[in-house]
N, C-alpha and C positions, 0 to 999 in steps of 0.2 A: 488628577495629579493632585496631590497634597503638598501645599508650600510650607516649608519647614518654618517654625514658630520665629526664627531671627530673621527671617526675610520678610516679615509681615509689618510694614511701618505703623498701621494702626495699634498694633499689638505693644509695639516698641514705646510707642507714645503713651499709651495707658500704663504700661509697665513704670515709665518715669514718672508719670503723673502720681501714681498710686503711692510710689516710693517717696517722692516730695510730701506728699500727705502724711506719710507715716513717719518721716523724719521731723517735719515741723511738728507734728503732734507730740512726738517723742520728746523735742526740745522745750515746746511749752510747758509740757507736763512736768518736766525735770525743774525747771527755773520758775515754777509756780506762775503761772500767767498773770493772775490779778497782782502780783506783787511786783512784776516787770513788764507792764504793758507797753511800753514805747519801744522796748526791743524788738517788737514785732515787726517793724518796718525793715530793719538790716537784715534780720534772720529771714524774712520772707525772700527778700532780694538774693541772699546767699542760697537759698534753696533753689531758686530758678538757675542760678550759675551751675550748682553742683549736680543737678539732675537734668538740666538741659542744655548746658553748655560743657559738659564734663572734660572736654579736652583743651580748653582755652587756659592759658597761663593763669588768668584772673581766678580760676576756679580751683587752682592747684594749693596745697597745705601751706606753702610759704606765704601766699597771698592772702589766703583764708585766715589764718590765725594771725599774720603779722599785720594785715590791714585791720582787722577787727580789734584785736588788743591793743595796737598802737594808736589807732582812732579814739578809742574808748580811753585810753590811759591820758591822752592829750584832753579831751574833753572832760574828765574829771579834773586835772590839773588845773586846766583854765577855771573851771567853775570854783575850785577849791582856793585859788588865788585872787580872782577878779570878781565872782559872782556871776550873774546871768543877765547882763545888758546885752544888747543887740551886737555891740562892737566884741563882747567875748564870744558869742555865737560865730561870728564870722572870721574873728582872729583864730579860734580853734579849728575852724574848718580849712583855713587856708594854711594853718601849721599840719593838719593832718595830711593835705593833699602835698606838701612838702616832704613830710615823713615818708609817705608811701612812694612818691617818686624817686626819692634818694635811696631808700632801702629797697626798692624794687619789689613792693608788697602791695600793688594796686589791685584792690578789691573794692570796684565801685559801690556794693552795697554798704560795705564798712564807712563809707564817706558820710553816711547819717549819725554815725556812732557818738562825734563829738556833740553833735545837736541833741541827740538823745539823751547823752549823759548830762549836758547843763541843763536841759529843760527838766528832767527829773531829779536835779539836784542831788545826784549820785556822789556816794561816797566811795573810798576804795574798794570795799567789799563788793562792790557792783563788777567790778572787773573779773572776780572770780565767780561770783553766784549767779551771776546774770551771762555775761558775756562768754567767758570760757567754757562754762557748762552748755550753754545754748549753742556755741559752735562746735563743741565738742561731740554732742548729741548728733548733730547733722554729719559730721565729719564720720562717726561710727556707722550710723546708717547707710550712708551712700557707698562707703566702703564694703559692708555686706551685700547690700541691694544690687549693686552694680555686676557683682560675680554670681548671682541667682539667675539672671536672663542669658540664655545662650547668645554669643555674638554681641554683648555691649561691651563698650571699652571699659576696662578696670579702673576704678578710681583708687588711688590717685594715678594720673598717667604720667606724672614726673613731679615726685614729693618736693624738690627745692628749685623748681623751674621759677625764675624770675618774671615779675609781671610789672612792667613790660619787658619782653625778651631782650630788648636792647636799650641804649641810653638815648637813642632819637626819639624822645617823646613828641609826638604830634607835631607842632610847628617850631621846634626847637632850632632844626637844623635844616637847610635844604639840601635835597639829592638831586 
């Protein structure tokens, strides 16, 4: 008896791994990897979320785009205003945490963006040329890829789902 392809866990895993590779290759090719090497960290993490954790709120477009663009914006702004001291790195990361929680756009890999932007001494063009184009490429590939394999959850599951789903963040409130 032949098992349908959508019921083969190893085949699904391989499909997701190949999709992640294709998406990351495409993103790195578009943003011209040698010109934006530090963005590797956050794009790699986002690829894991998109292809491995497709249904979680942190993988949905609101968190993907909001978290990445917000974190990168904060990193660039902090660098432009204060330079690249350790205090600037930590302040930018704390501001990014606050931004993501308050806007409910938490996407953990994007937490690296302020550090990346400061370390790379990024200017405002990096917001478009590296961050937006990179995550846009991942986004487009995962939309197509998730629809090609029978039985996979189609990405996005919920375009504007907040991350976190409610305002009870971690240890803020006792239940």
